[in-house]
C-alpha positions in Angstrom: 17.7 33.4 50.6 18.7 30.7 48.1 17.5 30.7 44.2 15.2 28.7 43.0 15.1 26.7 39.6 11.9 25.6 37.5 11.9 23.1 35.3 9.2 22.3 32.6 8.2 18.9 31.8 9.7 17.8 28.5 8.0 15.1 26.5 8.6 13.5 23.3 6.0 11.5 21.3 6.5 9.2 18.9 4.3 6.8 16.7 5.6 3.0 17.5 5.0 0.0 15.4 1.9 -1.9 15.9 -0.3 1.2 16.3 1.0 2.1 19.7 1.4 5.7 20.5 4.4 6.0 23.2 4.6 9.2 25.4 7.8 9.1 27.3 8.9 12.2 29.5 11.3 13.6 32.7 9.5 15.7 34.8 11.2 18.1 37.3 8.7 19.1 40.0 8.9 22.7 40.4 9.9 22.7 44.5 13.2 20.4 43.5 16.3 21.9 42.4 18.1 20.8 38.8 20.4 18.4 40.8 17.4 16.4 42.2 16.8 12.9 41.1 14.3 13.1 37.9 11.3 11.0 38.2 10.3 9.4 34.7 6.7 8.9 33.3 5.8 6.6 31.0 2.6 6.3 29.4 1.3 3.9 26.7 -1.5 5.2 24.5 -3.4 2.2 22.4 -4.5 3.5 19.1 -6.7 0.7 17.0 -5.1 -0.7 14.3 -7.8 -0.1 12.2 -7.8 3.7 12.5 -4.1 3.5 11.2 -4.3 0.9 8.2 -4.2 2.3 4.8 -7.1 1.8 2.4 -7.1 0.9 -1.3 -9.6 0.5 -3.6 -10.1 -0.4 -7.5 -12.3 -0.7 -10.4 -14.9 -3.3 -9.8 -14.3 -4.7 -13.0 -12.5 -4.3 -16.3 -12.4 -6.0 -19.8 -9.5 -7.1 -21.2 -10.7 -7.3 -24.5 -10.9 -10.1 -27.5 -7.6 -11.5 -29.0 -7.0 -14.4 -31.3 -5.0 -17.5 -29.6 -1.5 -17.0 -29.6 -2.1 -13.1 -29.4 -2.3 -10.5 -26.8 -4.7 -7.8 -25.6 -3.8 -4.6 -23.4 -6.2 -2.3 -21.0 -5.8 0.0 -18.8 -8.1 -1.2 -15.8 -8.8 2.1 -14.3 -7.6 4.1 -11.4 -6.4 2.6 -8.1 -6.0 4.6 -5.0 -4.4 4.3 -1.7 -5.9 6.4 1.3 -3.7 6.6 4.7 -4.2 8.6 7.7 -1.7 8.4 10.3 0.7 5.6 8.6 4.6 6.1 8.2 4.9 3.3 5.2 2.7 1.3 3.2 3.4 -1.3 0.1 0.5 -1.9 -2.3 0.7 -5.3 -4.0 -1.6 -6.7 -7.0 -2.0 -10.5 -7.4 -4.2 -12.3 -9.9 -6.0 -15.8 -10.3 -6.1 -18.0 -13.4 -8.7 -17.1 -15.9 -11.3 -19.7 -17.1 -14.1 -20.3 -19.2 -17.1 -23.1 -19.3 -16.2 -25.5 -16.6 -12.5 -24.6 -16.3 -10.7 -27.6 -17.9 -7.0 -27.5 -18.5 -8.1 -26.1 -22.1 -10.3 -23.6 -21.0 -8.2 -22.3 -18.3 -5.4 -19.3 -18.6 -3.0 -19.2 -16.2 -2.2 -16.0 -14.3 1.4 -16.1 -15.6 0.0 -14.9 -18.6 -1.6 -11.9 -17.4 1.3 -8.9 -17.2 0.9 -6.0 -15.0 2.5 -2.8 -14.8 1.6 0.2 -12.4 2.7 3.3 -14.5 3.5 6.5 -13.1 1.6 8.5 -10.3 -1.6 10.2 -11.6 -2.2 12.4 -8.7 -1.1 12.5 -5.0 -1.3 14.4 -2.1 0.7 14.7 1.2 4.2 14.5 1.4 7.1 12.4 -0.3 7.3 10.8 -3.4 5.6 7.2 -4.0 7.4 5.1 -6.1 5.8 2.9 -8.7 6.5 -0.9 -9.0 6.8 -0.7 -12.7 7.0 2.7 -13.9 7.0 2.0 -18.0 5.7 -0.7 -20.1 9.4 -2.1 -20.5 8.8 -3.2 -16.5 5.7 -5.1 -16.8 5.9 -8.3 -14.8 3.8 -11.4 -15.0 1.4 -12.0 -12.2 2.3 -15.6 -11.5 3.0 -14.2 -8.3 1.9 -11.2 -5.9 4.1 -7.9 -7.2 4.7 -4.6 -5.6 2.3 -2.5 -7.4 3.4 0.9 -5.5 5.5 1.7 -2.1 5.5 4.6 0.0 7.9 5.2 2.4 8.1 8.7 3.4 7.5 9.3 7.3 3.9 10.8 7.4 1.6 11.2 10.5 -0.8 13.2 8.2 -3.4 11.8 5.8 -2.2 11.0 1.8 -3.5 9.6 -1.0 -1.8 8.3 -4.2 -3.7 7.2 -7.2 -2.3 5.0 -10.3 -3.9 3.8 -13.5 -1.9 0.2 -14.5 -2.4 -1.9 -17.5 -3.2 -5.3 -17.6 -1.4 -7.2 -21.1 -3.0 -10.8 -21.5 -1.2 -13.5 -23.6 -3.6 -15.8 -24.6 -1.9 -19.3 -25.1 -2.4 -20.8 -28.8 -4.1 -24.0 -27.2 -6.9 -21.6 -25.7 -10.7 -22.3 -26.7 -12.8 -19.9 -27.4 -15.1 -18.3 -24.8 -15.2 -15.6 -22.3 -12.6 -15.8 -19.6 -12.9 -14.6 -16.2 -10.4 -14.3 -13.4 -9.8 -11.7 -10.5 -7.1 -8.8 -10.2 -6.5 -8.1 -6.7 -5.0 -4.9 -4.8 -4.1 -4.9 -1.1 -1.8 -2.8 0.6 -0.1 -3.0 4.1 
């Protein structure tokens, strides 16, 4: 009487880019010997991108304060938080609009490049890995004349995590600025 060998299915799982979870396995039926030709089973499970996307929250408003033309004013804008669930990596960016008063004429506009940003260190985090601040100290502050990296998280993570930081804004008021209350928008986004 010959001996029979039993093989159990081996399945490997990985999270693929674009929100696709792929399962690939080699299955040997128990009535076949190990030398028998293996059959391959491929199954693709679609996970909606929205379930994987990280989410960023930031304060609804902040008051930069008052400054005379030619001077600067500084404020911590409050906590910014990125929450992710089932995401492997993300980058949070920050951008700004010009600041205007009145009708927004050239004399009533402070260009967004006059607004500088530094993320500062992590205030608190949950989950594995070490998120990296874009500008850990005030010496690293950058003008918001273009979108800038605020924080990065590059640790492979399939569990939920949160990262909180408290950025600082520095406005340099041009000597030509007219008196008024200037408003603009600072936007944090994550992908």
